[in-house]
C-alpha positions as protocol buffer text, in pm:
chain_id: "A"
residue {
  index: 1
  type: MET
  ca { x: 7824 y: 14196 z: 8898 }
}
residue {
  index: 2
  type: GLU
  ca { x: 8119 y: 13960 z: 8887 }
}
residue {
  index: 3
  type: ALA
  ca { x: 7947 y: 13715 z: 9114 }
}
residue {
  index: 4
  type: ALA
  ca { x: 7681 y: 13656 z: 8845 }
}
residue {
  index: 5
  type: ALA
  ca { x: 7965 y: 13598 z: 8559 }
}
residue {
  index: 6
  type: ALA
  ca { x: 8125 y: 13273 z: 8768 }
}
residue {
  index: 7
  type: ALA
  ca { x: 7980 y: 12969 z: 8734 }
}
residue {
  index: 8
  type: PRO
  ca { x: 7848 y: 12776 z: 9091 }
}
residue {
  index: 9
  type: ALA
  ca { x: 8053 y: 12510 z: 9191 }
}
residue {
  index: 10
  type: VAL
  ca { x: 7680 y: 12323 z: 9194 }
}
residue {
  index: 11
  type: ALA
  ca { x: 7641 y: 12318 z: 8860 }
}
residue {
  index: 12
  type: VAL
  ca { x: 8035 y: 12132 z: 8787 }
}
residue {
  index: 13
  type: ARG
  ca { x: 7884 y: 11854 z: 9042 }
}
residue {
  index: 14
  type: ARG
  ca { x: 7569 y: 11861 z: 8844 }
}
residue {
  index: 15
  type: ASP
  ca { x: 7777 y: 11765 z: 8548 }
}
residue {
  index: 16
  type: ARG
  ca { x: 7947 y: 11456 z: 8694 }
}
residue {
  index: 17
  type: ARG
  ca { x: 7642 y: 11326 z: 8897 }
}
residue {
  index: 18
  type: ARG
  ca { x: 7588 y: 10972 z: 8840 }
}
residue {
  index: 19
  type: ALA
  ca { x: 7245 y: 10799 z: 8921 }
}
residue {
  index: 20
  type: SER
  ca { x: 7209 y: 10627 z: 9182 }
}
residue {
  index: 21
  type: GLY
  ca { x: 7172 y: 10288 z: 9024 }
}
residue {
  index: 22
  type: ALA
  ca { x: 7501 y: 10384 z: 8868 }
}
residue {
  index: 23
  type: LEU
  ca { x: 7656 y: 10416 z: 9174 }
}
residue {
  index: 24
  type: GLU
  ca { x: 7517 y: 10130 z: 9347 }
}
residue {
  index: 25
  type: GLY
  ca { x: 7635 y: 9905 z: 8982 }
}
residue {
  index: 26
  type: GLU
  ca { x: 8023 y: 10057 z: 8999 }
}
residue {
  index: 27
  type: VAL
  ca { x: 8007 y: 9985 z: 9416 }
}
residue {
  index: 28
  type: LEU
  ca { x: 7901 y: 9646 z: 9342 }
}
residue {
  index: 29
  type: ALA
  ca { x: 8151 y: 9566 z: 9058 }
}
residue {
  index: 30
  type: ALA
  ca { x: 8445 y: 9700 z: 9270 }
}
residue {
  index: 31
  type: LEU
  ca { x: 8344 y: 9460 z: 9559 }
}
residue {
  index: 32
  type: GLN
  ca { x: 8295 y: 9155 z: 9267 }
}
residue {
  index: 33
  type: ARG
  ca { x: 8636 y: 9271 z: 9149 }
}
residue {
  index: 34
  type: ALA
  ca { x: 8770 y: 9266 z: 9468 }
}
residue {
  index: 35
  type: GLY
  ca { x: 8693 y: 8915 z: 9534 }
}
residue {
  index: 36
  type: THR
  ca { x: 8723 y: 8982 z: 9911 }
}
residue {
  index: 37
  type: PRO
  ca { x: 8527 y: 9185 z: 10172 }
}
residue {
  index: 38
  type: LEU
  ca { x: 8597 y: 9539 z: 10120 }
}
residue {
  index: 39
  type: THR
  ca { x: 8541 y: 9833 z: 10401 }
}
residue {
  index: 40
  type: PRO
  ca { x: 8341 y: 10174 z: 10312 }
}
residue {
  index: 41
  type: ARG
  ca { x: 8693 y: 10343 z: 10282 }
}
residue {
  index: 42
  type: GLU
  ca { x: 8847 y: 10034 z: 10077 }
}
residue {
  index: 43
  type: VAL
  ca { x: 8587 y: 10069 z: 9833 }
}
residue {
  index: 44
  type: GLN
  ca { x: 8607 y: 10438 z: 9792 }
}
residue {
  index: 45
  type: ALA
  ca { x: 9007 y: 10353 z: 9718 }
}
residue {
  index: 46
  type: THR
  ca { x: 8890 y: 10151 z: 9413 }
}
residue {
  index: 47
  type: LEU
  ca { x: 8662 y: 10401 z: 9251 }
}
residue {
  index: 48
  type: PRO
  ca { x: 8758 y: 10655 z: 9030 }
}
residue {
  index: 49
  type: GLY
  ca { x: 8616 y: 11059 z: 9097 }
}
residue {
  index: 50
  type: GLU
  ca { x: 8520 y: 11129 z: 9398 }
}
residue {
  index: 51
  type: LEU
  ca { x: 8283 y: 10974 z: 9603 }
}
residue {
  index: 52
  type: THR
  ca { x: 8294 y: 11100 z: 9979 }
}
residue {
  index: 53
  type: TYR
  ca { x: 8310 y: 10837 z: 10242 }
}
residue {
  index: 54
  type: SER
  ca { x: 7946 y: 10921 z: 10346 }
}
residue {
  index: 55
  type: THR
  ca { x: 7797 y: 10808 z: 10012 }
}
residue {
  index: 56
  type: VAL
  ca { x: 8003 y: 10515 z: 9980 }
}
residue {
  index: 57
  type: VAL
  ca { x: 7860 y: 10416 z: 10335 }
}
residue {
  index: 58
  type: THR
  ca { x: 7464 y: 10522 z: 10162 }
}
residue {
  index: 59
  type: ILE
  ca { x: 7533 y: 10283 z: 9820 }
}
residue {
  index: 60
  type: LEU
  ca { x: 7717 y: 10015 z: 10059 }
}
residue {
  index: 61
  type: SER
  ca { x: 7375 y: 10030 z: 10299 }
}
residue {
  index: 62
  type: ARG
  ca { x: 7119 y: 10027 z: 10001 }
}
residue {
  index: 63
  type: LEU
  ca { x: 7267 y: 9695 z: 9878 }
}
residue {
  index: 64
  type: LEU
  ca { x: 7234 y: 9563 z: 10194 }
}
residue {
  index: 65
  type: VAL
  ca { x: 6881 y: 9588 z: 10248 }
}
residue {
  index: 66
  type: LYS
  ca { x: 6810 y: 9495 z: 9891 }
}
residue {
  index: 67
  type: ASP
  ca { x: 6967 y: 9112 z: 10025 }
}
residue {
  index: 68
  type: VAL
  ca { x: 7276 y: 9192 z: 9734 }
}
residue {
  index: 69
  type: LEU
  ca { x: 7587 y: 9262 z: 9974 }
}
residue {
  index: 70
  type: THR
  ca { x: 7664 y: 9074 z: 10299 }
}
residue {
  index: 71
  type: ARG
  ca { x: 7844 y: 9242 z: 10575 }
}
residue {
  index: 72
  type: THR
  ca { x: 8105 y: 9161 z: 10863 }
}
residue {
  index: 73
  type: PRO
  ca { x: 8259 y: 9343 z: 11160 }
}
residue {
  index: 74
  type: ARG
  ca { x: 8602 y: 9429 z: 11073 }
}
residue {
  index: 75
  type: GLY
  ca { x: 8778 y: 9702 z: 11362 }
}
residue {
  index: 76
  type: ARG
  ca { x: 8585 y: 9973 z: 11401 }
}
residue {
  index: 77
  type: ALA
  ca { x: 8402 y: 9918 z: 11086 }
}
residue {
  index: 78
  type: TYR
  ca { x: 8197 y: 9672 z: 10831 }
}
residue {
  index: 79
  type: ALA
  ca { x: 8334 y: 9496 z: 10508 }
}
residue {
  index: 80
  type: TYR
  ca { x: 8069 y: 9385 z: 10298 }
}
residue {
  index: 81
  type: ALA
  ca { x: 8072 y: 9201 z: 9995 }
}
residue {
  index: 82
  type: PRO
  ca { x: 7809 y: 9090 z: 9776 }
}
residue {
  index: 83
  type: LEU
  ca { x: 7621 y: 8748 z: 9807 }
}
residue {
  index: 84
  type: THR
  ca { x: 7665 y: 8621 z: 9422 }
}
residue {
  index: 85
  type: ASP
  ca { x: 7812 y: 8656 z: 9125 }
}
residue {
  index: 86
  type: GLU
  ca { x: 7616 y: 8858 z: 8888 }
}
residue {
  index: 87
  type: ALA
  ca { x: 7476 y: 8564 z: 8728 }
}
residue {
  index: 88
  type: GLY
  ca { x: 7339 y: 8507 z: 9032 }
}
residue {
  index: 89
  type: LEU
  ca { x: 7196 y: 8849 z: 9077 }
}
residue {
  index: 90
  type: ALA
  ca { x: 7041 y: 8850 z: 8808 }
}
residue {
  index: 91
  type: ALA
  ca { x: 6890 y: 8513 z: 8907 }
}
residue {
  index: 92
  type: ARG
  ca { x: 6794 y: 8704 z: 9205 }
}
residue {
  index: 93
  type: ARG
  ca { x: 6627 y: 8957 z: 9087 }
}
residue {
  index: 94
  type: MET
  ca { x: 6418 y: 8724 z: 8856 }
}
residue {
  index: 95
  type: HIS
  ca { x: 6376 y: 8532 z: 9128 }
}
residue {
  index: 96
  type: LYS
  ca { x: 6201 y: 8895 z: 9267 }
}
residue {
  index: 97
  type: VAL
  ca { x: 5968 y: 8951 z: 9037 }
}
residue {
  index: 98
  type: LEU
  ca { x: 5810 y: 8590 z: 8982 }
}
residue {
  index: 99
  type: GLU
  ca { x: 5719 y: 8595 z: 9361 }
}
residue {
  index: 100
  type: GLY
  ca { x: 5547 y: 8916 z: 9359 }
}
residue {
  index: 101
  type: ARG
  ca { x: 5345 y: 8806 z: 9071 }
}
residue {
  index: 102
  type: PRO
  ca { x: 4996 y: 8665 z: 9131 }
}
residue {
  index: 103
  type: ASP
  ca { x: 4966 y: 8509 z: 8797 }
}
residue {
  index: 104
  type: ARG
  ca { x: 5275 y: 8335 z: 8751 }
}
residue {
  index: 105
  type: GLU
  ca { x: 5192 y: 8074 z: 8484 }
}
residue {
  index: 106
  type: VAL
  ca { x: 5076 y: 8446 z: 8301 }
}
residue {
  index: 107
  type: VAL
  ca { x: 5460 y: 8604 z: 8363 }
}
residue {
  index: 108
  type: LEU
  ca { x: 5683 y: 8215 z: 8280 }
}
residue {
  index: 109
  type: THR
  ca { x: 5495 y: 8210 z: 7981 }
}
residue {
  index: 110
  type: ARG
  ca { x: 5488 y: 8532 z: 7811 }
}
residue {
  index: 111
  type: PHE
  ca { x: 5843 y: 8504 z: 7929 }
}
residue {
  index: 112
  type: ALA
  ca { x: 5947 y: 8220 z: 7735 }
}
residue {
  index: 113
  type: ASP
  ca { x: 5705 y: 8288 z: 7414 }
}
residue {
  index: 114
  type: GLY
  ca { x: 5995 y: 8648 z: 7432 }
}
residue {
  index: 115
  type: LEU
  ca { x: 6293 y: 8438 z: 7427 }
}
residue {
  index: 116
  type: ALA
  ca { x: 6535 y: 8372 z: 7137 }
}
residue {
  index: 117
  type: PRO
  ca { x: 6462 y: 8039 z: 7029 }
}
residue {
  index: 118
  type: GLU
  ca { x: 6877 y: 7912 z: 7117 }
}
residue {
  index: 119
  type: ASP
  ca { x: 6740 y: 8104 z: 7463 }
}
residue {
  index: 120
  type: ALA
  ca { x: 6420 y: 7866 z: 7493 }
}
residue {
  index: 121
  type: GLU
  ca { x: 6653 y: 7574 z: 7344 }
}
residue {
  index: 122
  type: LEU
  ca { x: 6889 y: 7575 z: 7642 }
}
residue {
  index: 123
  type: LEU
  ca { x: 6610 y: 7644 z: 7880 }
}
residue {
  index: 124
  type: ARG
  ca { x: 6408 y: 7380 z: 7772 }
}
residue {
  index: 125
  type: GLN
  ca { x: 6753 y: 7116 z: 7798 }
}
residue {
  index: 126
  type: LEU
  ca { x: 6778 y: 7292 z: 8151 }
}
residue {
  index: 127
  type: LEU
  ca { x: 6493 y: 7205 z: 8256 }
}
residue {
  index: 128
  type: THR
  ca { x: 6469 y: 6859 z: 8112 }
}
residue {
  index: 129
  type: GLY
  ca { x: 6789 y: 6740 z: 8249 }
}
residue {
  index: 130
  type: ILE
  ca { x: 6908 y: 6725 z: 7913 }
}
residue {
  index: 131
  type: PRO
  ca { x: 7257 y: 6770 z: 7857 }
}
residue {
  index: 132
  type: ARG
  ca { x: 7348 y: 7112 z: 7641 }
}
residue {
  index: 133
  type: PRO
  ca { x: 7616 y: 6950 z: 7341 }
}
residue {
  index: 134
  type: ARG
  ca { x: 7903 y: 7155 z: 7371 }
}
């Protein structure tokens, strides 16, 4: 009877689990804050919680496959760094979405139609090369 009263350790871990995308975001943010390439062990040390080394390596590998990170050998490990900043990553995602569509004109039109007026004006200025007023 006593064994049934104790809560399983797995239930506790479930409460602390984060979604895969959230973990990727945390790892990427840690690398961006560092400003220099980090090994998986260094990334693990900067993150809150109790992520295992293998979990950090898995997340770094996924981000590498997604072309978000670059890696270089450092001793017996690899050191990872983001390819660009947050704005650059957002732009890369937008490019990938657009590249995957055969109806680019429709996608771009709907995107532009959905912009707030100030964003539409900014886009117009960027496309025409007119400098923004400061």
